[in-house]
PASEBA-1860 file (N, C-alpha, C; in nm, 3 decimals):
! residues 300
1> XXXXXXXX> -0.543/0.105/-3.257/-0.670/0.128/-3.192/-0.699/0.028/-3.075 ~ -0.733/0.095/-2.952/-0.795/0.031/-2.830/-0.902/0.037/-2.781 ~ -0.955/-0.040/-2.637/-1.079/0.001/-2.588/-1.030/-0.010/-2.458 ~ -1.083/0.054/-2.406/-1.073/0.066/-2.238/-1.203/0.016/-2.224 ~ -1.192/-0.027/-2.075/-1.307/-0.034/-1.971/-1.237/-0.098/-1.813 ~ -1.340/-0.060/-1.683/-1.353/-0.117/-1.611/-1.393/-0.166/-1.521 ~ -1.394/-0.288/-1.445/-1.480/-0.343/-1.404/-1.460/-0.358/-1.207 ~ -1.574/-0.416/-1.106/-1.533/-0.403/-1.019/-1.513/-0.516/-0.937
9> XXXXXXXX> -1.436/-0.566/-0.849/-1.379/-0.690/-0.822/-1.387/-0.690/-0.665 ~ -1.445/-0.764/-0.605/-1.417/-0.760/-0.452/-1.286/-0.769/-0.403 ~ -1.268/-0.726/-0.249/-1.149/-0.721/-0.220/-1.115/-0.838/-0.134 ~ -1.025/-0.873/-0.056/-1.009/-0.987/0.051/-1.050/-0.950/0.207 ~ -1.166/-0.901/0.200/-1.248/-0.835/0.302/-1.404/-0.812/0.358 ~ -1.417/-0.870/0.391/-1.570/-0.881/0.422/-1.641/-0.725/0.463 ~ -1.753/-0.750/0.338/-1.831/-0.621/0.360/-1.933/-0.546/0.520 ~ -1.961/-0.629/0.555/-2.048/-0.622/0.683/-1.927/-0.553/0.781
17> XXXXXXXX> -1.771/-0.568/0.785/-1.664/-0.498/0.891/-1.656/-0.369/0.811 ~ -1.716/-0.318/0.716/-1.688/-0.215/0.713/-1.756/-0.079/0.805 ~ -1.654/0.020/0.841/-1.748/0.122/0.926/-1.732/0.257/0.851 ~ -1.817/0.352/0.916/-1.842/0.500/0.853/-1.714/0.543/0.976 ~ -1.680/0.686/0.930/-1.644/0.772/1.030/-1.719/0.832/1.137 ~ -1.818/0.816/1.126/-1.884/0.837/1.232/-1.922/0.736/1.330 ~ -1.919/0.603/1.284/-1.940/0.495/1.359/-1.804/0.437/1.441 ~ -1.686/0.477/1.374/-1.607/0.497/1.470/-1.540/0.585/1.533
25> XXXXXXXX> -1.596/0.700/1.541/-1.565/0.805/1.639/-1.708/0.752/1.776 ~ -1.821/0.766/1.738/-1.872/0.693/1.818/-1.867/0.565/1.902 ~ -1.800/0.461/1.832/-1.746/0.330/1.936/-1.636/0.390/1.982 ~ -1.535/0.460/1.942/-1.392/0.498/2.015/-1.478/0.565/2.140 ~ -1.538/0.658/2.153/-1.589/0.743/2.269/-1.682/0.659/2.389 ~ -1.721/0.535/2.307/-1.785/0.393/2.436/-1.701/0.332/2.487 ~ -1.610/0.315/2.398/-1.462/0.252/2.478/-1.411/0.322/2.552 ~ -1.393/0.435/2.517/-1.295/0.509/2.619/-1.388/0.536/2.731
33> XXXXXXXX> -1.525/0.510/2.722/-1.584/0.503/2.887/-1.548/0.375/2.914 ~ -1.600/0.256/2.859/-1.570/0.146/2.953/-1.422/0.131/2.995 ~ -1.352/0.142/2.925/-1.162/0.141/2.943/-1.173/0.210/3.082 ~ -1.221/0.361/3.107/-1.233/0.407/3.231/-1.298/0.307/3.315 ~ -1.440/0.269/3.328/-1.493/0.182/3.428/-1.437/0.129/3.479 ~ -1.369/0.010/3.354/-1.272/-0.142/3.414/-1.173/-0.056/3.485 ~ -1.098/0.040/3.448/-0.973/0.067/3.497/-1.008/0.081/3.698 ~ -1.165/0.177/3.717/-1.200/0.186/3.820/-1.239/0.085/3.889
41> XXXXXXXX> -1.308/-0.011/3.835/-1.334/-0.157/3.906/-1.190/-0.214/3.961 ~ -1.100/-0.223/3.842/-0.964/-0.266/3.888/-0.912/-0.196/4.024 ~ -0.890/-0.068/4.019/-0.847/-0.019/4.113/-0.925/-0.055/4.263 ~ -1.082/-0.023/4.263/-1.122/-0.081/4.408/-1.111/-0.201/4.439 ~ -1.117/-0.306/4.336/-1.058/-0.431/4.409/-0.893/-0.487/4.402 ~ -0.845/-0.404/4.408/-0.668/-0.376/4.445/-0.680/-0.318/4.573 ~ -0.827/-0.177/4.611/-0.806/-0.154/4.768/-0.829/-0.249/4.866 ~ -0.919/-0.326/4.802/-1.002/-0.435/4.884/-0.924/-0.568/4.864
49> XXXXXXXX> -0.799/-0.602/4.842/-0.694/-0.684/4.814/-0.788/-0.785/4.707 ~ -0.872/-0.735/4.653/-0.942/-0.883/4.616/-0.839/-0.909/4.461 ~ -0.869/-1.049/4.384/-0.809/-1.061/4.280/-0.949/-1.112/4.170 ~ -0.920/-1.030/4.071/-1.043/-1.056/3.951/-0.978/-1.097/3.879 ~ -1.024/-1.242/3.830/-0.945/-1.302/3.690/-1.008/-1.259/3.560 ~ -1.127/-1.203/3.533/-1.230/-1.194/3.424/-1.158/-1.048/3.397 ~ -1.163/-0.936/3.505/-1.139/-0.803/3.475/-0.979/-0.825/3.375 ~ -0.904/-0.804/3.401/-0.806/-0.837/3.316/-0.777/-0.845/3.152
57> XXXXXXXX> -0.908/-0.941/3.138/-0.873/-1.031/2.984/-0.968/-0.938/2.933 ~ -1.053/-0.867/3.023/-1.156/-0.809/2.905/-1.126/-0.644/2.905 ~ -1.032/-0.628/3.010/-0.955/-0.517/2.996/-0.871/-0.489/2.853 ~ -0.804/-0.602/2.845/-0.698/-0.624/2.692/-0.780/-0.608/2.599 ~ -0.890/-0.725/2.570/-1.016/-0.699/2.459/-1.012/-0.541/2.449 ~ -1.074/-0.482/2.514/-1.158/-0.367/2.505/-1.044/-0.253/2.449 ~ -0.920/-0.281/2.540/-0.828/-0.165/2.475/-0.757/-0.188/2.337 ~ -0.728/-0.348/2.330/-0.685/-0.343/2.176/-0.784/-0.318/2.110
65> XXXXXXXX> -0.934/-0.362/2.148/-1.055/-0.309/2.004/-1.027/-0.146/1.992 ~ -0.983/-0.080/2.136/-0.990/0.074/2.093/-0.867/0.102/1.998 ~ -0.760/0.045/2.017/-0.626/0.019/1.964/-0.667/0.014/1.797 ~ -0.741/-0.079/1.733/-0.743/-0.100/1.610/-0.841/-0.001/1.553 ~ -0.943/0.071/1.633/-1.020/0.169/1.629/-0.929/0.320/1.603 ~ -0.849/0.332/1.650/-0.773/0.429/1.643/-0.695/0.458/1.552 ~ -0.655/0.296/1.521/-0.566/0.320/1.416/-0.630/0.315/1.239 ~ -0.792/0.295/1.259/-0.900/0.314/1.146/-0.884/0.469/1.182
73> XXXXXXXX> -0.939/0.553/1.266/-0.926/0.643/1.245/-0.833/0.746/1.196 ~ -0.707/0.720/1.240/-0.607/0.712/1.173/-0.585/0.740/1.001 ~ -0.599/0.633/1.006/-0.610/0.606/0.830/-0.700/0.693/0.815 ~ -0.861/0.699/0.825/-0.907/0.804/0.762/-0.885/0.918/0.762 ~ -0.831/1.051/0.828/-0.791/1.091/0.841/-0.656/1.130/0.750 ~ -0.575/1.012/0.724/-0.479/1.054/0.618/-0.543/1.036/0.450 ~ -0.657/0.943/0.448/-0.712/0.940/0.323/-0.785/1.070/0.318 ~ -0.829/1.128/0.393/-0.907/1.246/0.361/-0.802/1.349/0.344
81> XXXXXXXX> -0.705/1.377/0.373/-0.574/1.463/0.355/-0.553/1.435/0.219 ~ -0.504/1.301/0.187/-0.478/1.292/0.051/-0.555/1.306/-0.085 ~ -0.681/1.279/-0.010/-0.812/1.330/-0.115/-0.789/1.533/-0.146 ~ -0.775/1.567/-0.016/-0.767/1.697/-0.032/-0.686/1.764/-0.113 ~ -0.541/1.656/-0.087/-0.423/1.720/-0.183/-0.426/1.717/-0.307 ~ -0.490/1.617/-0.350/-0.510/1.565/-0.472/-0.586/1.631/-0.530 ~ -0.678/1.713/-0.440/-0.811/1.805/-0.532/-0.751/1.945/-0.539 ~ -0.652/1.982/-0.448/-0.622/2.116/-0.481/-0.508/2.152/-0.595
89> XXXXXXXX> -0.427/2.025/-0.633/-0.300/1.955/-0.723/-0.401/1.974/-0.841 ~ -0.551/1.931/-0.874/-0.632/1.916/-0.982/-0.678/2.091/-1.015 ~ -0.717/2.156/-0.892/-0.744/2.317/-0.907/-0.620/2.398/-0.954 ~ -0.542/2.361/-0.931/-0.399/2.438/-1.005/-0.399/2.422/-1.145 ~ -0.434/2.254/-1.185/-0.380/2.219/-1.313/-0.509/2.264/-1.434 ~ -0.589/2.284/-1.356/-0.759/2.350/-1.485/-0.740/2.452/-1.468 ~ -0.831/2.493/-1.617/-0.848/2.623/-1.666/-0.973/2.671/-1.553 ~ -0.989/2.796/-1.568/-1.113/2.886/-1.501/-1.250/2.844/-1.494
97> XXXXXXXX> -1.307/2.779/-1.506/-1.460/2.764/-1.480/-1.448/2.629/-1.469 ~ -1.315/2.543/-1.480/-1.337/2.425/-1.483/-1.282/2.357/-1.283 ~ -1.270/2.423/-1.219/-1.238/2.451/-1.097/-1.310/2.312/-1.013 ~ -1.247/2.226/-1.021/-1.338/2.122/-0.905/-1.361/2.210/-0.740 ~ -1.450/2.127/-0.693/-1.512/2.221/-0.557/-1.407/2.163/-0.470 ~ -1.387/2.231/-0.370/-1.313/2.206/-0.285/-1.302/2.080/-0.189 ~ -1.248/2.013/-0.096/-1.295/1.934/-0.047/-1.160/1.926/0.109 ~ -1.264/1.920/0.211/-1.216/1.937/0.359/-1.112/1.832/0.394
105> XXXXXXXX> -1.031/1.884/0.438/-0.918/1.755/0.480/-0.925/1.712/0.597 ~ -1.027/1.707/0.665/-1.096/1.607/0.734/-1.220/1.508/0.714 ~ -1.188/1.365/0.781/-1.291/1.269/0.730/-1.435/1.345/0.749 ~ -1.494/1.296/0.642/-1.673/1.327/0.638/-1.715/1.217/0.690 ~ -1.835/1.227/0.762/-1.921/1.142/0.872/-1.928/1.005/0.765 ~ -1.934/1.034/0.677/-1.974/0.909/0.621/-1.864/0.827/0.517 ~ -1.766/0.881/0.541/-1.647/0.821/0.496/-1.654/0.649/0.576 ~ -1.570/0.578/0.468/-1.578/0.443/0.519/-1.426/0.408/0.534
113> XXXXXXXX> -1.444/0.315/0.607/-1.291/0.229/0.594/-1.300/0.076/0.658 ~ -1.274/-0.015/0.595/-1.279/-0.138/0.614/-1.136/-0.220/0.663 ~ -1.141/-0.239/0.817/-1.019/-0.278/0.881/-0.923/-0.340/0.841 ~ -0.988/-0.488/0.767/-0.927/-0.590/0.734/-0.860/-0.533/0.583 ~ -0.899/-0.431/0.462/-0.810/-0.414/0.414/-0.846/-0.269/0.351 ~ -0.760/-0.183/0.434/-0.782/-0.021/0.445/-0.781/0.020/0.280 ~ -0.723/-0.029/0.205/-0.725/0.019/0.100/-0.843/0.008/-0.008 ~ -0.926/-0.060/0.026/-1.051/-0.145/-0.068/-1.145/-0.025/-0.036
121> XXXXXXXX> -1.217/-0.032/-0.114/-1.328/0.058/-0.104/-1.488/0.009/-0.141 ~ -1.586/0.108/-0.046/-1.726/0.032/-0.055/-1.767/0.121/-0.179 ~ -1.752/0.004/-0.296/-1.839/0.044/-0.458/-1.896/0.033/-0.512 ~ -2.000/0.097/-0.597/-2.130/0.040/-0.649/-2.083/-0.058/-0.760 ~ -2.136/-0.158/-0.809/-2.156/-0.238/-0.922/-2.242/-0.180/-0.989 ~ -2.237/-0.266/-1.130/-2.364/-0.241/-1.276/-2.458/-0.321/-1.216 ~ -2.462/-0.390/-1.130/-2.614/-0.463/-1.108/-2.658/-0.399/-0.973 ~ -2.622/-0.267/-0.960/-2.706/-0.168/-0.846/-2.635/-0.215/-0.699
129> XXXXXXXX> -2.520/-0.293/-0.680/-2.515/-0.327/-0.536/-2.373/-0.251/-0.507 ~ -2.400/-0.288/-0.385/-2.217/-0.270/-0.343/-2.134/-0.352/-0.300 ~ -2.021/-0.344/-0.349/-1.930/-0.438/-0.289/-1.836/-0.374/-0.207 ~ -1.749/-0.476/-0.105/-1.598/-0.420/-0.088/-1.477/-0.447/-0.155 ~ -1.451/-0.382/-0.231/-1.350/-0.442/-0.327/-1.271/-0.298/-0.403 ~ -1.247/-0.334/-0.523/-1.136/-0.206/-0.603/-1.194/-0.206/-0.763 ~ -1.135/-0.097/-0.841/-1.143/-0.078/-0.946/-1.071/-0.134/-1.059 ~ -1.095/-0.233/-1.087/-0.963/-0.283/-1.192/-0.987/-0.212/-1.330
137> XXXXXXXX> -0.867/-0.184/-1.379/-0.876/-0.126/-1.546/-0.791/-0.213/-1.681 ~ -0.863/-0.221/-1.767/-0.819/-0.272/-1.877/-0.763/-0.193/-2.006 ~ -0.664/-0.181/-2.042/-0.686/-0.139/-2.229/-0.648/-0.259/-2.307 ~ -0.743/-0.278/-2.419/-0.712/-0.435/-2.489/-0.694/-0.361/-2.647 ~ -0.610/-0.456/-2.715/-0.600/-0.390/-2.861/-0.688/-0.444/-2.951 ~ -0.781/-0.412/-3.059/-0.881/-0.386/-3.103/-0.828/-0.498/-3.248 ~ -0.729/-0.528/-3.257/-0.625/-0.564/-3.395/-0.572/-0.697/-3.314 ~ -0.501/-0.805/-3.417/-0.431/-0.898/-3.393/-0.536/-0.996/-3.249
145> XXXXXXXX> -0.445/-1.072/-3.167/-0.526/-1.125/-3.088/-0.582/-1.052/-2.974 ~ -0.617/-0.926/-3.006/-0.675/-0.893/-2.899/-0.611/-0.861/-2.756 ~ -0.491/-0.833/-2.749/-0.427/-0.839/-2.605/-0.450/-0.727/-2.545 ~ -0.412/-0.770/-2.429/-0.441/-0.665/-2.253/-0.253/-0.585/-2.330 ~ -0.278/-0.472/-2.335/-0.132/-0.400/-2.298/-0.124/-0.291/-2.197 ~ -0.262/-0.281/-2.134/-0.214/-0.204/-2.008/-0.341/-0.257/-1.908 ~ -0.284/-0.252/-1.786/-0.373/-0.284/-1.653/-0.367/-0.219/-1.535 ~ -0.423/-0.227/-1.506/-0.419/-0.104/-1.347/-0.538/-0.144/-1.254
153> XXXXXXXX> -0.525/-0.098/-1.112/-0.617/-0.096/-0.990/-0.641/0.024/-0.951 ~ -0.753/0.074/-0.920/-0.760/0.202/-0.857/-0.861/0.204/-0.705 ~ -0.875/0.291/-0.649/-0.960/0.281/-0.532/-1.117/0.350/-0.577 ~ -1.068/0.447/-0.711/-1.165/0.515/-0.726/-1.317/0.453/-0.730 ~ -1.467/0.521/-0.706/-1.523/0.409/-0.728/-1.616/0.403/-0.872 ~ -1.557/0.503/-0.977/-1.611/0.518/-1.121/-1.429/0.544/-1.205 ~ -1.491/0.556/-1.313/-1.386/0.543/-1.388/-1.355/0.696/-1.465 ~ -1.414/0.769/-1.422/-1.390/0.965/-1.447/-1.252/1.009/-1.451
161> XXXXXXXX> -1.172/0.938/-1.381/-1.032/0.992/-1.361/-0.931/0.886/-1.430 ~ -0.985/0.785/-1.532/-0.887/0.660/-1.551/-0.823/0.712/-1.702 ~ -0.898/0.801/-1.758/-0.890/0.757/-1.918/-0.708/0.842/-1.932 ~ -0.668/0.913/-1.939/-0.545/0.935/-1.906/-0.418/0.895/-1.805 ~ -0.435/0.869/-1.748/-0.360/0.712/-1.706/-0.339/0.647/-1.728 ~ -0.430/0.581/-1.765/-0.436/0.440/-1.856/-0.374/0.447/-2.016 ~ -0.403/0.572/-2.045/-0.323/0.586/-2.176/-0.201/0.633/-2.175 ~ -0.154/0.654/-2.077/-0.011/0.702/-2.019/0.038/0.584/-1.996
169> XXXXXXXX> 0.015/0.457/-1.982/0.046/0.331/-1.919/0.045/0.268/-2.061 ~ -0.036/0.298/-2.113/-0.012/0.228/-2.253/0.080/0.258/-2.384 ~ 0.114/0.395/-2.365/0.270/0.436/-2.421/0.371/0.417/-2.340 ~ 0.360/0.397/-2.214/0.515/0.313/-2.200/0.518/0.157/-2.193 ~ 0.416/0.130/-2.200/0.394/-0.043/-2.261/0.449/-0.071/-2.402 ~ 0.369/0.015/-2.492/0.385/-0.015/-2.583/0.549/0.080/-2.684 ~ 0.521/0.213/-2.605/0.638/0.296/-2.684/0.541/0.408/-2.809 ~ 0.410/0.381/-2.767/0.333/0.413/-2.881/0.193/0.474/-2.811
177> XXXXXXXX> 0.097/0.593/-2.876/-0.022/0.628/-2.856/-0.107/0.554/-2.959 ~ -0.224/0.489/-2.923/-0.317/0.459/-3.050/-0.404/0.545/-3.140 ~ -0.401/0.533/-3.216/-0.484/0.657/-3.318/-0.619/0.628/-3.277 ~ -0.696/0.535/-3.235/-0.803/0.606/-3.151/-0.853/0.498/-3.023 ~ -0.886/0.577/-2.954/-1.001/0.502/-2.836/-1.111/0.523/-2.786 ~ -1.129/0.388/-2.743/-1.258/0.355/-2.725/-1.323/0.352/-2.554 ~ -1.402/0.437/-2.524/-1.441/0.378/-2.401/-1.591/0.419/-2.381 ~ -1.635/0.386/-2.274/-1.790/0.455/-2.277/-1.824/0.550/-2.174
185> XXXXXXXX> -1.915/0.609/-2.166/-1.954/0.723/-2.089/-1.901/0.716/-1.966 ~ -1.878/0.612/-1.882/-1.823/0.633/-1.755/-1.672/0.698/-1.729 ~ -1.639/0.732/-1.858/-1.470/0.780/-1.889/-1.470/0.934/-1.944 ~ -1.586/0.949/-1.915/-1.636/1.114/-2.012/-1.557/1.226/-1.916 ~ -1.465/1.232/-1.933/-1.386/1.357/-1.885/-1.336/1.427/-1.951 ~ -1.391/1.569/-2.000/-1.378/1.676/-2.076/-1.246/1.700/-2.108 ~ -1.164/1.750/-1.974/-1.040/1.805/-1.972/-0.928/1.701/-2.045 ~ -0.947/1.562/-1.967/-0.878/1.436/-2.004/-0.883/1.405/-2.148
193> XXXXXXXX> -1.004/1.378/-2.201/-0.999/1.366/-2.366/-0.918/1.491/-2.428 ~ -0.946/1.566/-2.430/-0.904/1.694/-2.511/-0.694/1.717/-2.479 ~ -0.685/1.664/-2.322/-0.573/1.684/-2.333/-0.467/1.546/-2.398 ~ -0.552/1.457/-2.425/-0.501/1.303/-2.489/-0.484/1.328/-2.638 ~ -0.577/1.410/-2.656/-0.595/1.421/-2.836/-0.503/1.532/-2.860 ~ -0.491/1.629/-2.777/-0.363/1.760/-2.831/-0.232/1.703/-2.817 ~ -0.226/1.617/-2.680/-0.066/1.608/-2.669/-0.020/1.484/-2.724 ~ -0.150/1.360/-2.762/-0.072/1.233/-2.806/-0.111/1.239/-2.951
201> XXXXXXXX> -0.253/1.273/-2.998/-0.294/1.264/-3.127/-0.379/1.119/-3.126 ~ -0.451/1.102/-3.000/-0.504/0.999/-3.043/-0.658/1.047/-3.017 ~ -0.736/0.932/-3.125/-0.859/1.070/-3.128/-0.967/0.963/-3.019 ~ -1.072/1.018/-2.937/-1.119/0.968/-2.819/-1.303/0.916/-2.881 ~ -1.337/0.786/-2.870/-1.444/0.773/-2.923/-1.537/0.761/-2.812 ~ -1.591/0.841/-2.749/-1.675/0.822/-2.587/-1.817/0.875/-2.610 ~ -1.952/0.836/-2.593/-2.054/0.909/-2.643/-2.097/0.957/-2.478 ~ -2.090/1.096/-2.510/-2.139/1.162/-2.373/-2.238/1.133/-2.308
209> XXXXXXXX> -2.264/1.124/-2.138/-2.367/1.131/-2.089/-2.503/1.175/-2.144 ~ -2.601/1.147/-2.193/-2.737/1.205/-2.191/-2.778/1.349/-2.111 ~ -2.775/1.350/-1.979/-2.746/1.461/-1.898/-2.690/1.575/-1.909 ~ -2.539/1.494/-1.987/-2.430/1.641/-1.990/-2.414/1.710/-2.105 ~ -2.568/1.808/-2.102/-2.570/1.920/-2.234/-2.490/2.009/-2.197 ~ -2.514/2.141/-2.223/-2.480/2.283/-2.222/-2.384/2.301/-2.105 ~ -2.463/2.286/-2.016/-2.418/2.334/-1.839/-2.516/2.421/-1.813 ~ -2.497/2.465/-1.671/-2.609/2.567/-1.653/-2.495/2.657/-1.547
217> XXXXXXXX> -2.555/2.796/-1.523/-2.484/2.899/-1.454/-2.327/2.946/-1.509 ~ -2.310/3.022/-1.437/-2.214/3.118/-1.497/-2.087/3.063/-1.553 ~ -2.070/2.915/-1.544/-1.936/2.803/-1.591/-1.977/2.779/-1.750 ~ -2.113/2.786/-1.750/-2.127/2.746/-1.925/-2.131/2.818/-1.972 ~ -2.093/2.972/-1.968/-2.137/3.086/-2.038/-1.932/3.150/-2.012 ~ -1.883/3.078/-1.961/-1.718/3.079/-1.945/-1.651/3.043/-2.092 ~ -1.509/3.036/-2.122/-1.441/3.021/-2.201/-1.443/2.871/-2.145 ~ -1.430/2.808/-2.080/-1.419/2.683/-2.067/-1.552/2.617/-2.056
225> XXXXXXXX> -1.643/2.651/-2.011/-1.807/2.618/-2.044/-1.829/2.579/-2.199 ~ -1.796/2.715/-2.276/-1.811/2.683/-2.423/-1.737/2.576/-2.492 ~ -1.608/2.562/-2.473/-1.520/2.467/-2.494/-1.568/2.323/-2.477 ~ -1.617/2.311/-2.346/-1.629/2.188/-2.319/-1.790/2.147/-2.395 ~ -1.883/2.209/-2.382/-2.041/2.183/-2.501/-1.955/2.154/-2.594 ~ -1.869/2.245/-2.688/-1.865/2.208/-2.827/-1.769/2.063/-2.816 ~ -1.671/2.026/-2.730/-1.613/1.928/-2.752/-1.737/1.778/-2.735 ~ -1.829/1.854/-2.667/-1.945/1.723/-2.610/-1.994/1.697/-2.731
233> XXXXXXXX> -2.050/1.808/-2.833/-2.096/1.775/-2.951/-1.996/1.725/-3.094 ~ -1.907/1.760/-3.047/-1.783/1.688/-3.136/-1.787/1.532/-3.069 ~ -1.789/1.507/-2.973/-1.776/1.342/-2.953/-1.926/1.286/-3.000 ~ -2.016/1.362/-2.958/-2.167/1.302/-3.044/-2.176/1.273/-3.192 ~ -2.119/1.381/-3.262/-2.075/1.403/-3.426/-2.038/1.246/-3.486 ~ -1.925/1.217/-3.393/-1.811/1.128/-3.448/-1.864/1.000/-3.441 ~ -1.972/0.988/-3.316/-2.069/0.813/-3.312/-2.180/0.811/-3.393 ~ -2.178/0.971/-3.442/-2.316/0.940/-3.586/-2.284/0.884/-3.723
241> XXXXXXXX> -2.160/0.902/-3.706/-2.111/0.854/-3.853/-2.105/0.703/-3.864 ~ -2.156/0.650/-3.978/-2.092/0.517/-3.995/-1.969/0.429/-3.949 ~ -1.863/0.514/-3.995/-1.724/0.507/-3.938/-1.713/0.523/-3.816 ~ -1.766/0.587/-3.753/-1.734/0.618/-3.581/-1.842/0.497/-3.504 ~ -1.964/0.431/-3.604/-2.046/0.327/-3.463/-1.992/0.198/-3.534 ~ -1.911/0.218/-3.594/-1.835/0.098/-3.654/-1.717/0.037/-3.590 ~ -1.660/0.128/-3.574/-1.534/0.149/-3.458/-1.548/0.139/-3.316 ~ -1.664/0.194/-3.259/-1.696/0.178/-3.153/-1.787/0.088/-3.094
249> XXXXXXXX> -1.824/-0.004/-3.191/-1.862/-0.151/-3.180/-1.782/-0.254/-3.148 ~ -1.631/-0.252/-3.170/-1.559/-0.342/-3.140/-1.513/-0.338/-3.008 ~ -1.574/-0.237/-2.940/-1.563/-0.304/-2.787/-1.655/-0.380/-2.701 ~ -1.731/-0.426/-2.812/-1.829/-0.547/-2.757/-1.712/-0.672/-2.817 ~ -1.658/-0.691/-2.856/-1.544/-0.768/-2.920/-1.423/-0.808/-2.871 ~ -1.406/-0.690/-2.779/-1.255/-0.659/-2.726/-1.239/-0.687/-2.553 ~ -1.257/-0.524/-2.499/-1.263/-0.592/-2.383/-1.346/-0.598/-2.298 ~ -1.458/-0.614/-2.354/-1.598/-0.669/-2.258/-1.573/-0.839/-2.280
257> XXXXXXXX> -1.558/-0.891/-2.346/-1.551/-1.030/-2.386/-1.418/-1.088/-2.282 ~ -1.288/-0.962/-2.288/-1.160/-0.985/-2.203/-1.170/-1.014/-2.071 ~ -1.290/-0.944/-1.989/-1.344/-0.888/-1.875/-1.415/-1.023/-1.845 ~ -1.527/-1.059/-1.920/-1.595/-1.187/-1.906/-1.520/-1.319/-1.927 ~ -1.410/-1.318/-1.984/-1.322/-1.444/-1.965/-1.227/-1.435/-1.839 ~ -1.205/-1.308/-1.788/-1.108/-1.329/-1.656/-1.205/-1.389/-1.558 ~ -1.338/-1.330/-1.586/-1.431/-1.372/-1.461/-1.477/-1.532/-1.455 ~ -1.499/-1.545/-1.588/-1.549/-1.720/-1.613/-1.456/-1.816/-1.642
265> XXXXXXXX> -1.366/-1.780/-1.737/-1.329/-1.914/-1.780/-1.166/-1.885/-1.683 ~ -1.145/-1.791/-1.595/-1.015/-1.803/-1.546/-1.090/-1.804/-1.401 ~ -1.184/-1.780/-1.372/-1.267/-1.766/-1.268/-1.226/-1.647/-1.168 ~ -1.175/-1.578/-1.213/-1.113/-1.468/-1.121/-1.227/-1.346/-1.105 ~ -1.269/-1.355/-0.934/-1.403/-1.260/-0.946/-1.338/-1.191/-0.834 ~ -1.245/-1.198/-0.735/-1.246/-1.120/-0.674/-1.039/-1.170/-0.594 ~ -0.996/-1.055/-0.536/-0.866/-1.070/-0.497/-0.835/-1.140/-0.364 ~ -0.733/-1.192/-0.353/-0.684/-1.307/-0.302/-0.585/-1.213/-0.191
273> XXXXXXXX> -0.522/-1.100/-0.247/-0.414/-1.028/-0.154/-0.516/-0.878/-0.075 ~ -0.420/-0.828/-0.014/-0.508/-0.711/0.051/-0.374/-0.606/0.028 ~ -0.472/-0.489/0.011/-0.319/-0.349/-0.021/-0.348/-0.303/-0.150 ~ -0.332/-0.205/-0.176/-0.350/-0.182/-0.323/-0.240/-0.161/-0.420 ~ -0.106/-0.205/-0.333/0.015/-0.253/-0.410/-0.003/-0.407/-0.420 ~ -0.029/-0.466/-0.385/-0.065/-0.638/-0.374/-0.145/-0.668/-0.440 ~ -0.265/-0.631/-0.480/-0.388/-0.615/-0.592/-0.367/-0.597/-0.722 ~ -0.292/-0.439/-0.717/-0.207/-0.422/-0.836/-0.128/-0.539/-0.898
281> XXXXXXXX> -0.042/-0.606/-0.842/0.018/-0.721/-0.896/-0.056/-0.817/-0.895 ~ -0.203/-0.844/-0.823/-0.223/-0.996/-0.852/-0.320/-0.967/-1.006 ~ -0.340/-0.852/-1.027/-0.415/-0.794/-1.173/-0.321/-0.800/-1.286 ~ -0.216/-0.727/-1.213/-0.075/-0.772/-1.378/-0.085/-0.907/-1.416 ~ -0.112/-0.995/-1.328/-0.044/-1.156/-1.326/-0.195/-1.214/-1.354 ~ -0.315/-1.173/-1.355/-0.403/-1.202/-1.442/-0.447/-1.186/-1.581 ~ -0.363/-1.049/-1.590/-0.352/-1.003/-1.723/-0.257/-1.040/-1.813 ~ -0.166/-1.109/-1.726/-0.050/-1.171/-1.844/-0.119/-1.320/-1.831
289> XXXXXXXX> -0.153/-1.407/-1.776/-0.243/-1.527/-1.768/-0.336/-1.500/-1.889 ~ -0.402/-1.421/-1.916/-0.519/-1.409/-2.003/-0.426/-1.378/-2.147 ~ -0.316/-1.298/-2.147/-0.255/-1.266/-2.276/-0.176/-1.428/-2.342 ~ -0.140/-1.495/-2.230/-0.051/-1.661/-2.271/-0.191/-1.732/-2.318 ~ -0.296/-1.722/-2.251/-0.418/-1.800/-2.309/-0.434/-1.757/-2.478 ~ -0.445/-1.617/-2.483/-0.442/-1.594/-2.623/-0.358/-1.657/-2.740 ~ -0.200/-1.600/-2.682/-0.125/-1.676/-2.753/-0.137/-1.804/-2.774 ~ -0.166/-1.879/-2.695/-0.130/-2.024/-2.659/-0.247/-2.107/-2.756
297> XXXX> -0.308/-2.041/-2.763/-0.488/-2.087/-2.872/-0.393/-2.041/-3.007 ~ -0.384/-1.938/-3.013/-0.312/-1.879/-3.129/-0.191/-2.013/-3.195 ~ -0.089/-2.025/-3.142/0.001/-2.107/-3.174/0.033/-2.267/-3.133 ~ -0.068/-2.237/-3.034/-0.051/-2.436/-2.968/0.051/-2.449/-2.935
END
């Protein structure tokens, strides 16, 4: 039996430097205009045979800032294209009635980017505040020493897409699928829950969101809509049994304390490296340190 949970950790980047796509575009237009003005001033100074010592330095600063913003704009465009491609792939995999809404391959005005760490995202936390950071995932065994058996870091600002990938990592690391997987409401993704139960035989214990009832519109009366409604009712029924409640309570003594220990005892509350690949490595090392502490406490 495993418990899965995620936590938001700050990136090595200041939130105040985060820009929206609209801000990037507006500032680029201003800088383009300023570069044009400075070049005209330089040309007039040359015609008069005068030397301006301040002008070249200011021009270099403005052009440097414009180059960085152009790179940020290109990064936003790449992220938008990746998001579009991912959504199109999901649409091909999902059954009728469960198709995700289409996404524009161009950046939205509210899309954000932090030039210091472009992979990090502006993400909400449990305390109702936003941080510039990442979403760190842990899968912890509820048996034995309560070791971490899988860990990952993602850019997604919620956990709704993480159940299936994390369980795949568990199988890769341990060679077997758990009999039971305990997750909170944030992992409620009926398509993924059905997939892991049918393909791996893992029973998922997940309380559906209170607002996620039967669904509305045509989709609710489709085959997928009826199947989704039935699965939500099944998930609720599991947690209404004494056995289901007893198992689900193990989350509070396994994965939740593991995150607390990492943040409090190990003092790891933010990443020190930048870029998704590097913060993944950092999180793996922190998870390894957690396991070493557990082993040392048991064996001395």
